[in-house]
GUKEBA-329751 format. One record per residue (C-alpha): x negated, y negated, z; residue number from 0; residue in one letter. Coordinates in steps of 0.5 Angstrom, whole numbers, plus 500, padded with zeros to 3 digits. Example, Ala and Ser with C-alpha at 12.3 -4.5 7.8 and 13.67 -1.06 7.14 Angstrom:
% residues 2
((475,509,516),0,"A")
((473,502,514),1,"S")
END
This chain:
% residues 113
((897,763,869),0,"M")
((900,761,863),1,"V")
((899,764,856),2,"S")
((901,763,850),3,"A")
((902,770,844),4,"L")
((898,768,838),5,"Q")
((903,765,832),6,"C")
((902,763,825),7,"T")
((901,756,824),8,"L")
((906,752,819),9,"D")
((902,749,813),10,"P")
((905,742,814),11,"D")
((905,740,820),12,"T")
((900,745,823),13,"C")
((905,746,829),14,"E")
((905,753,831),15,"P")
((912,757,829),16,"T")
((916,763,832),17,"D")
((912,768,827),18,"T")
((906,772,831),19,"L")
((900,772,828),20,"T")
((898,780,823),21,"E")
((894,781,830),22,"Q")
((899,779,835),23,"A")
((905,784,831),24,"V")
((899,790,832),25,"E")
((899,789,839),26,"F")
((906,789,839),27,"C")
((906,796,835),28,"Q")
((901,799,839),29,"R")
((905,797,846),30,"V")
((911,800,843),31,"G")
((915,794,841),32,"S")
((917,792,835),33,"R")
((916,784,836),34,"A")
((914,780,830),35,"T")
((917,773,833),36,"R")
((916,769,840),37,"V")
((923,769,841),38,"S")
((923,777,841),39,"D")
((919,776,847),40,"I")
((919,770,852),41,"V")
((923,771,858),42,"G")
((922,779,859),43,"R")
((926,781,853),44,"Q")
((921,785,850),45,"D")
((919,790,857),46,"E")
((913,794,852),47,"A")
((909,787,852),48,"V")
((911,785,859),49,"Y")
((909,792,861),50,"R")
((902,792,857),51,"A")
((900,785,859),52,"I")
((901,786,867),53,"E")
((897,792,866),54,"E")
((892,789,863),55,"G")
((892,784,869),56,"I")
((891,789,874),57,"Q")
((885,792,870),58,"R")
((882,785,870),59,"V")
((884,784,879),60,"N")
((881,791,879),61,"G")
((874,788,877),62,"N")
((875,781,881),63,"A")
((870,779,886),64,"A")
((875,777,891),65,"A")
((883,777,893),66,"R")
((883,770,892),67,"P")
((880,771,885),68,"Y")
((887,775,883),69,"H")
((892,773,877),70,"I")
((899,774,882),71,"Q")
((903,770,877),72,"K")
((903,769,871),73,"W")
((909,767,865),74,"A")
((908,767,857),75,"I")
((910,760,854),76,"L")
((915,759,848),77,"E")
((908,757,844),78,"R")
((902,757,842),79,"D")
((896,751,844),80,"F")
((895,747,839),81,"S")
((892,741,836),82,"I")
((898,738,835),83,"S")
((901,739,841),84,"G")
((896,736,844),85,"G")
((894,742,848),86,"E")
((887,743,845),87,"L")
((882,738,842),88,"G")
((879,737,836),89,"P")
((873,742,838),90,"T")
((879,747,840),91,"M")
((877,747,848),92,"K")
((883,747,852),93,"L")
((885,740,855),94,"K")
((887,743,862),95,"R")
((890,736,865),96,"L")
((895,736,859),97,"T")
((897,743,860),98,"V")
((898,742,868),99,"L")
((902,736,865),100,"E")
((906,739,860),101,"K")
((908,745,863),102,"Y")
((908,743,870),103,"K")
((915,746,872),104,"D")
((912,753,869),105,"I")
((906,752,874),106,"I")
((911,750,880),107,"D")
((916,755,880),108,"S")
((909,760,882),109,"F")
((909,757,888),110,"Y")
((917,756,891),111,"L")
((917,763,893),112,"E")
END
């Protein structure tokens, strides 16, 4: 599973910035992190956030109908999904094929081990 952190958008270009949204910063604070930027977290730089996400995944897996539906590997992307980035359509629906192509290396790394 790949996931993106909520970040603010540049008002001129509508591109995702490195700055987390207020809600994302509040989440980080609740789990014991001081992160305010995506780059503070990505690449396991902030263990508190990764631990909180892992605990959430374990709760979701506990409610899964069967083991094949468990989330086993995951990664946080360096930038949020956006219309300008091509991952979202005009109605904010995820373009799955675009995400699969754009993040192919990350997704393929899940299956190397």
